[in-house]
GUTIBA-137818 format. One record per residue (C-alpha): x, y, z. Coordinates in Angstrom, 2 decimals, decimal comma. Example, Ala and Ser with C-alpha at 12.3 -4.5 7.8 and 13.67 -1.06 7.14 Angstrom:
// residues 2
rec u=12,30; v=-4,50; w=7,80
rec u=13,67; v=-1,06; w=7,14
***
This chain:
// residues 107
rec u=0,00; v=0,00; w=0,00
rec u=2,84; v=2,37; w=0,82
rec u=4,46; v=1,72; w=-2,56
rec u=1,27; v=2,73; w=-4,35
rec u=1,09; v=5,90; w=-2,30
rec u=4,65; v=6,82; w=-3,27
rec u=3,83; v=6,30; w=-6,95
rec u=0,48; v=8,05; w=-7,13
rec u=0,82; v=10,94; w=-4,68
rec u=3,21; v=13,02; w=-6,85
rec u=0,94; v=12,47; w=-9,85
rec u=-2,10; v=13,76; w=-7,99
rec u=-0,13; v=16,68; w=-6,56
rec u=1,17; v=17,70; w=-10,00
rec u=-2,21; v=17,49; w=-11,73
rec u=-3,09; v=21,21; w=-11,27
rec u=0,30; v=22,20; w=-12,69
rec u=-0,20; v=19,89; w=-15,67
rec u=-3,71; v=21,20; w=-16,32
rec u=-2,45; v=24,76; w=-16,20
rec u=0,39; v=23,92; w=-18,59
rec u=-2,02; v=22,29; w=-21,03
rec u=-4,58; v=25,12; w=-20,93
rec u=-2,41; v=28,25; w=-20,96
rec u=-2,58; v=30,06; w=-24,30
rec u=0,51; v=30,11; w=-26,48
rec u=-0,09; v=33,69; w=-27,59
rec u=-1,98; v=35,75; w=-25,02
rec u=-2,88; v=38,43; w=-27,56
rec u=-4,41; v=35,92; w=-29,95
rec u=-6,38; v=34,44; w=-27,08
rec u=-7,95; v=37,87; w=-26,54
rec u=-8,78; v=38,25; w=-30,22
rec u=-5,95; v=40,66; w=-31,10
rec u=-3,83; v=39,77; w=-34,13
rec u=-0,40; v=40,61; w=-32,74
rec u=2,82; v=38,85; w=-31,86
rec u=3,55; v=37,99; w=-28,26
rec u=7,19; v=38,92; w=-27,68
rec u=7,27; v=37,67; w=-24,08
rec u=8,30; v=34,24; w=-25,25
rec u=7,23; v=30,78; w=-24,16
rec u=8,19; v=31,29; w=-20,51
rec u=4,61; v=31,48; w=-19,25
rec u=3,84; v=28,05; w=-20,71
rec u=7,22; v=26,42; w=-20,05
rec u=7,19; v=27,52; w=-16,40
rec u=4,44; v=24,99; w=-15,78
rec u=5,15; v=22,56; w=-18,62
rec u=8,70; v=21,51; w=-17,71
rec u=7,89; v=20,21; w=-14,19
rec u=4,73; v=18,51; w=-15,49
rec u=6,66; v=16,85; w=-18,32
rec u=9,31; v=15,58; w=-15,90
rec u=6,84; v=14,26; w=-13,31
rec u=4,43; v=12,62; w=-15,73
rec u=7,23; v=11,23; w=-17,91
rec u=8,82; v=9,59; w=-14,90
rec u=5,40; v=8,42; w=-13,71
rec u=4,60; v=6,83; w=-17,07
rec u=7,92; v=4,97; w=-17,12
rec u=7,76; v=3,80; w=-13,50
rec u=4,14; v=2,71; w=-13,70
rec u=4,71; v=0,86; w=-16,96
rec u=7,61; v=-1,05; w=-15,44
rec u=5,38; v=-2,14; w=-12,50
rec u=2,79; v=-3,93; w=-14,61
rec u=1,88; v=-6,27; w=-11,79
rec u=-1,58; v=-4,73; w=-11,63
rec u=-3,87; v=-3,55; w=-14,35
rec u=-4,33; v=-0,28; w=-12,46
rec u=-0,66; v=0,59; w=-13,01
rec u=-1,00; v=0,06; w=-16,76
rec u=-4,11; v=2,26; w=-16,93
rec u=-2,40; v=4,94; w=-14,84
rec u=0,62; v=4,76; w=-17,15
rec u=-1,62; v=5,38; w=-20,16
rec u=-3,24; v=8,32; w=-18,37
rec u=0,23; v=9,73; w=-17,68
rec u=1,01; v=9,42; w=-21,38
rec u=-2,16; v=11,32; w=-22,26
rec u=-1,28; v=14,15; w=-19,89
rec u=2,30; v=14,10; w=-21,13
rec u=1,23; v=14,40; w=-24,76
rec u=-1,20; v=17,26; w=-24,14
rec u=1,32; v=19,25; w=-22,10
rec u=4,06; v=18,50; w=-24,61
rec u=1,85; v=19,61; w=-27,49
rec u=1,26; v=22,99; w=-25,84
rec u=4,95; v=23,41; w=-24,96
rec u=6,04; v=22,69; w=-28,53
rec u=3,41; v=25,12; w=-29,84
rec u=4,75; v=27,81; w=-27,49
rec u=8,31; v=27,23; w=-28,71
rec u=7,21; v=27,32; w=-32,35
rec u=5,32; v=30,56; w=-31,78
rec u=8,29; v=32,15; w=-30,06
rec u=10,98; v=31,09; w=-32,51
rec u=9,03; v=31,40; w=-35,75
rec u=10,34; v=33,49; w=-38,64
rec u=7,94; v=36,41; w=-38,12
rec u=8,54; v=36,46; w=-34,38
rec u=12,32; v=36,59; w=-34,71
rec u=12,15; v=39,60; w=-37,02
rec u=9,52; v=41,58; w=-35,13
rec u=10,69; v=40,92; w=-31,57
rec u=14,43; v=41,39; w=-32,08
***
């Protein structure tokens, strides 16, 4: 029982951070309906995305290796879903920040 608590407690604790990293807009101006470049960079997304990617990546690997129960396999797949959604938003933030039009306008 203690081993399950050690595996699942960090995942539950990091869930708000992961949800915030997946939901934060890549371009805050575009989210408000303004067609402008956001020169602040991807820091607002990556601030929450990097810890979530590390925690849920490690959780997916550790839970997959402990396949003794079906619950661990399902939890590993859920970690992969969270990992992919957070990763998708982080990559979109990096693309927005280092795109050709952004480099010229924000230099």
